[in-house]
N, C-alpha and C positions, 0 to 999 in steps of 0.2 A: 203859360204852363207853370204849374206850382213848383216843381223841382226838376228842371232839365238835367241837372247833374246826376240825379237818380236814374233817369232814362238812359243816359250815357253809360252809367255803371251796369245796368241790366243788359244793355247791348254788348258791352265788353265781356260780361260774365258768360253770355251765350257763345260769343266768339271764342273765348278762352276754352270753354268746354269742347267746342268743335275742334280747335287746334290740338288740344291735349289728347283727344281720342282718335285723331286721324293722322298722327305724325309719329314717327319713330322717336323714342326717348333718346336715342344714341346718335352722337355726331362722330364717334370714334370707332366703336366696336371692340372686340377682343384684341389685346396686344400683349405679347409676352415681354416686350421691351418698350418702355415709354420714358421720356425724359421731360420733366417740367421745371420751370424756373419761376421764382416769385418770392414774395415776402410772407413769412410765417405770421399770420394775423391773429391766430388763436391756437390754443392747445387745450384739449379736453382729455382727462385721464379716465378712460372707460374701465370696466371690470377686467377685460382680457387684453386690452391694447390701448395704446396712446393714439389719439387722433389729432392731426394737425390740419389747419385750414390755410391752404396756400393758394392765393388767387381764387380761381373757380373750381378748385379740386379739393376733395377731402383725402388726406394721406394717412393711411392706417399703418401703424408700426406694432406688429404683434411681438416683436423681440424686445421692445421697450429699451433698446440700446441707443437710440438716436439722441434723445434728450436735447432737442433743439429749442433754444429760447425764442420767445415771441419777439418779432422785430428783425430776426436774421433773414438775410436774402440767401436763398439756397437753390441748388440744382439737385433735384430728386430723380433717382433712377429706380424703376420698378415695373410692375405690370398692371394692366387694367382690364376689367371685365365689362362686357357690354351691359348697359343698364336694362336693355330689353330682356336679358336673361336672369335678372336679379329679382325673381319672384320666390318668396319663401312662404309656403302654406297659402294663407289667404292674404298675405301682406305683399304689396307691390313695392319692394324696397327701391327699385330703380326710379319709379315715379316719385317716391318720397324724396330722393336725392335731388331730382329736378325741381320739386316743389319748394325746396329750401334754397334754390338758386345755384346749385353746383352742377358741373358737367359730368362728373364721375368720381369713382373711388379708386385711388392708386394704392397698390400694395407695395410698400417700399422695400428695396433691396440695398439701398445705400444713398449717401448724399454728399454734397460738397458745398462748403460755405463760400459764398461769393462777396458778402459784405453785410451791412446792417442799415436798416431804416430807423433813424433816430426817434421818429414819432411813435411808431409801433413798439420800439424797444422800451421807450419810456412808459407807454401804456401797459406793456407786459410786466414791467417792474412794479408799477402801481398796483396792478391786479394781484401779483404775487404778495406784495406787502399787505394788501387788504385781507386776502385769504389767510395768510400766516398770522396776522395780528388778531383777527377774529378767532382763529383756532386757539391762540394763546389765552385770550380773554374769556372765551365761552366754552372751551373744551368740548364736551359731548354735544353741546347745543350749537356748535359753530357751523355744522352742515346746514342747519335750518337758517341761520343768519346769512350764510353765503348764498343759499338759494333765494332768500327773500330780497337781498340787495344786489347780488351779482348774477342771479339766475342760474346758479350752479346746482341744479337739483340732481345731478348724476351721483353725487356722493351720499344722498339720502338712502337709507336702507329700504329694503322691500316692505318692511312692516310700516315704516313712516309713510311711504308713498301710498300704500293700501289704505292707511288710516285717513289720509286727506281725500283719497278717491271715494271711499265709502261714506264720508260725511259731506261730500259735495263742496269741499274747500280747496281743491287742487289749484285753483286760480291764484292762491296766495303764494305758491312756490314757483310761479312762472311770472316773469315781469309783465305787468299789464298796466292799464290806466289807473288802477288803485295805487300802485307803487309810484308811478311817475307823477301822479297828482300829489301824493304826500311829499315827494322829493321837491317838486316845484314850489309847493307851499312853504317848505322849510327854507329854500333858497330865497324866495320872495320876501320872507320875514327878515332874513339876514341882511338883504340889500335894500330894505324898504326905504332908506333915506336917499337913495340915488335917483337921479332924473329918470323918468319912466322910459324914455327911449333907450338910455344906457342899460336900464334894468332889463328891458326886453332883449337887447343884444347879448348881455351877460347870461341871461336865462337860456336863450337859444343855444349859445355856444356850449354851455355846461351840459345841456340835454343832448346835444349832438355827440359830444365827447363821451357822455354816459352810454349812449346807444352803441357807440363803437366798442366801448369797454365790455358791455354785457352781450354783444353780438346782435347783428341786424336781423332778428327774427321778425316775422310779420306782426306779431302782437306788440313787440317793442316799437317798431316803426309806426304802427297805427296809433299807439297810445301817446308817444312823444309828439308826433306831428299834430295830433288832435289837441293835446294840451297847449302846444305853441300857438295853434290857431285860436284857441280859447283866450289865451293871454293877449294875442294880437287884437282881438275884438274888444277886450277890456281896456287895453292901453289906448286904443284909438277910438274908444267909445262908439263902437259899431255893434249892431245886432248881428247874431250869427244863427244859422240854421244847422243844428247838429247832424241831421240826415244828409244834407248837402255836403257838409264838411267830410263826413264819413264816406260818401260816394266818391268825392274827389280823391281822397287818399287811396281808396280801393281801386279806382280806375288807374291811377299811376302805377300801383303795384302790379296789376294785371297786364298793363302795357309792357312793363319791364320783364315780367315772367308769367306767361299764361298758365303755367303748371301750378301756380301758387294756390289755385282754387282747390287743389287736393291736399293742401297743408292744413292739418287739424288746428294748429295754432291760429292760422288765418281765419278759418271757419268759426271757431269759438269766439275769438276776439271780436270779429265784426258782428256776429250774430248777437253776442251779449250786449255790445254797445248799442246796436240798433234797437234791441229789445228794451233796454233801459230808457233810451231816448223816447221811444214811441209809447211805451205802456206805463211809464212811471207815474205821470200825472193822473192817468185814468185810475190806476190801482190805489195810489196814495190818497186820492180824494175820499176813498172809503175806509182804508186801513189807518191812516194818519200816523203810521209808525215807519219812518224812512228806511231803516235797515231791513225790515221785513219786506217792504214794498220793492226795494232795489233787488233783494235776493230773489223774490218771486218773478220780477220782470226779467232779470238776466236769464232765468231758466226757461222762460216761455219759448224762446227760439233756440236755446242750446241743448235742451234735454233730448230731442231726437238725435242730434249728432252724438251725444254721450251714449245714448242707448245703442246706436248702430255701430259706433267705433269701438267702444269699450265693453259692450255686452252687459250693461247693467244700468240701474237707475237708483241714485241716492235719494231715498224718501225723506230723510230728515235733514236735507240741505239747509233749510231755514234755521234750525237749531244750531247746526254747525257754523253757519255764518254769523249768527248772533253771538256765538262764543268767541270767534277769532277776529272778525272784521273790526270791531271797536278797538281792539288792542294793537292792530297791525301798525297804525301810525305811531303809537307809543313805543313799540318794539323797534321800529325802524329809526325813530329819532334818538332813542337811547343808545342804539347800536352805533350810529354815526357820531354822536357826542362822545361816547366812550372811546371811540377810535381817535377822535381829535385830541381828547384829553390825555391819551396814551403818550403823546409827544411831550407833555408838560408835567404830568403827575401820574405815575403808574398806579399808585395806591388809590387815588381818586377814581381813576379809570376802572380799576378792579371793583371798587364799591358800586359804581354805576352798573357795571356788567353783572354783578351779583344780583342787583335789584331786577335787572332785565331778565336774567336767567330764571328768577323766581316766577315772573309772569309767563315765560315760555313753558316752564314745567307745569304750571297750573293749566295752561291752554292744552298742552299735550295730554294731561291727565283727563280733562273733560272730553276732548275729542276721542281719545282711546275708549273711554266708557261708552260714548255715543256710537262709535263704529262697531262695537261688539254687541250692541242691542240687536235683537232678532229682526226688528222691523226697519233697521237702518238702511238696508240695501237689498235690492232685488237683482239677482244674477240671471242673465238671459243667455241661454246657450246658442240659439240661432236667431239673432235679430233679423227682422224682415225689412227690406228696403221699401216694400209697398206701404207699410205703416208710416214710415218717415215721409214719403211722398204725399200720402193722403193727409197727414197732419199739417204739412206745410201748405198744401192747397187750401185747407180750411182757414189757417191763420192768415195767409197772405190774401185770401179772398176777402176776409174781414177788413184787413188793413187797406186794401184797394177800395172797397166799398166806402170806408170811412174817409179816405182821401178824396174820393169823388164827391162825397157829401159836403166836405169842407170847402172844396173848390166851388161848388154850387152856391154855398152860403157866402163865399167871398164875392162872387159875381153879383149877389144881391145886396152886398154891402153889410152883411150881418156879422162878419168876423174878419179880423185882421190877420195878416200873414203869419205873424209871430205869436199869436195868441196861444196856440197849442204847444209850440216847441221853442 
């Protein structure tokens, strides 16, 4: 069998769908009084409330009076609403909560401090330091930097989010393989003189800490594990199959949480990666321009999800990606270097930040012009699920046919296993 892990992935995908659609979302139900205890692992400042992530619960504080630091061990008193009842218009918020790995949303009424977890307290301090330093150095552009490096896109204003969405470049403000690849490359260059086993250990530890720092979203887990597997193959001089690696990661995520299949981040991250792995060599053989080929490939399998979930199609996504993707590595590297230099020379750090801001301003200007063009985006009021299903049947039928053909060629000794991927 050519890819047994892919078969396992498909079986788990079907199983997860059955479980997610034939089981109650709720383990608790409505409760006027509930008490939970745990470590505050993250805090997100929303527009109308602060949200704390405590163990397997999201805790919403609409009063904004708690101000609990990350790393504190707390006892929270509050109320909880059944996830089965949390449907708002066409959005199943309860299922979304399950898809990101939480049991429910607690509406807090008070808390009591029980202690502190040193590890998470340190990470919380580090995160606050990074956010505050970027705000000091980059002022109005700091929200973009913080979304780029820390995944904090909540602070981007509506116009910025719309600009990225209309130009098909929203992936740059959500931690993905692009970001982790750039970060891994930077780390590998810094520690290039170290023994390769130690290098692998250091790289893996840093990426695990980074994933905790930015939050364990499906796209973050997928991209970091994928990059680590890639470096494992390089360090141990072994060939790897991208689709099998992707299937393995997806299988573990679905075993851990079957509801993850309804997470848009999971859908887009895995479909984009699969699409690039499968179609890149086919398309780039004719186009010969890597950035255009990658942009086209990524959208082959993700456009239907974007169409159905967000009610629109960015037509000029290739131009948008040509504008922003080549400079993302430069912006991230300059941001990190300016942050490090801040400890040694504030003036040098500010000069570097000024150069970086100039690049960001230029990118924003071009993307804004592109997003305001009449043909940049098609809004669709009532996207049809039938079109999505029909599209995927056609695409996956082609992929299946091609796989069967390759397997037949392998049997005849005409093609090696790793020739295509």
